[in-house]
Every structure is written in structure tokens, then in C-alpha cells.
N, C-alpha and C positions, 0 to 999 in steps of 0.2 A: 541674376545680374552679377553675383559674385563669380560664378564660373565663367560667364561670358567675358568678364573683365580680366581674367587671368589665363584663359585657355583659348587660343585662336580657333580651335575646332568647334567651340560652342557658339552658336548664333542665337540670339534672343530676338524673337519676332513679336511685336505688339499688335493687337487689334481690339476693336470694340467687342465686348462679349456677345457672341452670336451662337453660343453653345458649342459643345465639343466637336460636332461634325464639321462645322465651318472652320474651326481652328485646325483640325487635322488636314483638311484640304489645303489650307493656307500653308501649313508646314510642308506638305508634299510639294507645293509649288516652289518652295525654296530649296528643296533637297536636290543634291547632285551626285550622291553616292550610288553604288550599285544596288544597295538594299535599303529598305525603310522599315521602321518599327514604330508603332503608335502606342504610347504608354499613357497611363493615367497618373495624375499628380499625387494622389493620395496612397497609391500602392508603393511597395518597395521591392528591390530586385537584387538578384545575385550578381556579384561583381563580374563574373565571366559570362553573363547571359548572352550578350551580343557576340562574343567570341565563339561560344559553342554553336550558336545559330549560324554564324558565318561559315564556320568549318563544315557543318553539315550541308548547308545550302550549296557551297562550292563543290563538295564531294559528290553530291547527287544531282547537281544542276536543277535545283528545285525552284519553282515559282513561289511556293508557300512552304515555310518551315514552321511546324507546330512544336510547342513545348508545354510542359505541365506547370501547374500552379497549386498553391495551397491557400488557406484563409488565415488572416490575422484578425482576431477579435479585439477591437480597440478598447472596449470597456473592460474586458477581462484580462487583457494583455497576454494572450497566448496564441500560438499557432496550432492549427489542426488541419488534417487532411480532408479532402472532399473528393469523392469518387469521380464526379462529373468533371472536375478540373484536372484530373489525371488522364484525360483522354489520350494524350500523346503517348503515354506509356503502353496503351493498348493498341496502338497503330503498328503496322509492319515496321520492323526494325532492320537497319543495315542496308536499306535500299530505298529508292524512290517508288512511289505508288501513285495511282490515279484515283480520282473521286469515285469512279465506279467500284473500285475495290473496297471502299469504306462507305458505301451508299447508305447503310442504315444510320451511320453516325456523322455523315458529311456536314449536316447543319446543327449538330448537337451543341457546339460552343460558338456563340455569335459575338463574344467579346473580342476587341481588337488586340488586347494585351497578352494573348497566348499565341501570337502569330508574328512571323518575320517574312517580309515580302521582297521579291525581286522588283525593284522600282520600275524597270522597263516593262515588266509584265503588267503592273498596275496601270501604267500610262497607255500601253497598247490596247488594253481592254476597257479603257475609259472609266475606270472604277472611281467613284466619288462617294463620300459620306453624305448623308442627308442632313439638311439644315433643320433638324428637329430638336426639341428640348430633351427628349429621352428616346431610347431605342434608335439613336442615330447611327449606330455601328452595325446593326443587323443586316441592312441591305448590302453594304460594302462587303461584309464578311461572307454572306451567302453567295454573292456574285463571284467573289474571289475563289471560293471553294468550288463553285460550279464550272468556272472557266479555266482553272489551273491545269496546265499540261502535265505537271509533275509536282508531287507533294512529298515531303519527308518529315520525320518526327524525331525530336530530341526528347527522350523520356524523362529527363531530369526536371525537378521543380526549380524553375528559374524566376518566378514572380510570386509575390505574397500579396494576395488580394485583401485589402483592408475593409472590414465591415463594422457596423455600429459606431460610425463616426457622425457626430452631429452635423446636420445640414447636407448630408450626402444625397446624391441624386435618387438613390433607392427610396429615400424617405419623402421625396417631393414629387413623385410621378403623377399624383392626382391632379397636378396643375394642368397637364396635357394628356388626359386619359386616352385620347384617340391616336396618339403617336405610334403605338405598337401596331395598330391596324394599318396606318399609313405606310409603315416600314414594310410589312408583308405584302400589301397590295402593290406597292412599287416594285417589289422583287418579282411578284408573279408577272406583272406586265413586262418586265425586262427579260425574264426567262422565256416568256412566250415570244417576244421579239427576236430572241436569239435562237429560237427553235430548241430550247432546252427544257421546257416545262414538263413535257410528258416523261422525260428521262428522270427528272427529280421530283415528280409529283408526290410520291409516297413520303420521302423524308421532309419535303417542304410542307405538306399538309399536316404531318404530325407536329412539326416544330411550330407552325402557325397556331394550331389549336392549343398546344402546351403553353406558348408564350401569352396568348390572349387570356386563357384561363388564369394563369399566374398573375397577369396584370389585374384582372378583376379581383382576385383575392387580396392584392396589395392595396386596393382602393380603400380609403379610410373615411370617405363621406359618401352619402347616398347620391348626391348630384353627379359626382365623378363616375 
């Protein structure tokens, strides 16, 4: 509210809480710039994050621009590196590349906040977030990576992912334990519909099994 009241570039959109996926779709419907970026409210970001992504996306005419992240431990008050969040630093540098070139890792990171998208690419491919309590970003991200014509990577750490925050989604996933299955099932259906399933079968299967096993490990009550 403070920024929207003092900066005409900032637009505040209100809606009934229907979880993050619906909010992101709503934000996308209001966007009119060339690029879009979906960020979470509890993380924090480098001041030049959008600038660096914009420069790279323009230079390489990329549909998706990836960047790296690290982790901020809210309880201990310190930052530390995480290998899996530094995926962008291990991607081809200085050029655009295709999903086939990174097939083993194409679905490794399903979060929305390490990606920067060409908005027209998102619209042309009908990409939408799912209206799920949790794992609502997986379907969108997988379909974006599978359909992208060109991808580029900014190796810098541009986002700091906050963990150990009371009430975070990671602590409450047991409320909807089936969401992770619904996300991957919908993605399989869409990949098949677009004739892409066989092409991405190996990385999709690995990520589906990894995510569902991790989800089971996160459940804290027998019923879930």
C-alpha cells in the first residue's frame, strides 16, 4: 500500500485468498509489460535482480531467464548456499539454449521465483498456475520449461529464499497431501496433449517420484 501510494509503477490488486496460484494468475491478467516475474512475499531480492534478468532476456531473446538463489534461515539469521538453488550457474553461459540441452535438469527447480518470463510466451502457450493449496507452481514451471523456445541463465544469486518462518507453507502441507500428485498428474496430461510426454519422460518421472517421496517425508501425521 505504501509503495502503490507513492509510485505510479506499482499497482496493488486485492482478492479473496484462494492461494498463491490464483493470485499469480490474477497478477498476470493485470500485467502489460514485456516480461513477468512471480515472487513470494516472504523472500527478499537483490536490488538489480529485474535489471540483470531483463538485460539477459533481451540479449538472448529468451522465453525463460533463470537465475540462482540462496537460503536465509529465519531462526538462525544467516544466509547459506544450496547447490540445487544454484542451477542457473551450471547452465550454458553467454548464449541461449533449449530444454533438450539441459534435459537431465530441465525440471529440477519448480519454484516460480528463480525464473523471469517473456509475458507473450506465457500467454501464447496458455500457461496457468493451478488453484491448489500447495505445489501450485509445479505445473506452470514444468510446462514453461517444456515449451520454451529459448532459455538463458544469469548465474548470480538474485533471490534469498527464507526458511524456518512460522506459518510458512512448507510447515502446513499436510492440510492437502494430495496436491503434489494433482500437480504432476495435470502436467502429464498436458505434456501428452501437446505431444511432449515421451520427449520429457525421463526427467518428468524422476522429478515426480522425488517430489512425492519428499512430500511423504514432510507429512507429520498418519492420516495425511
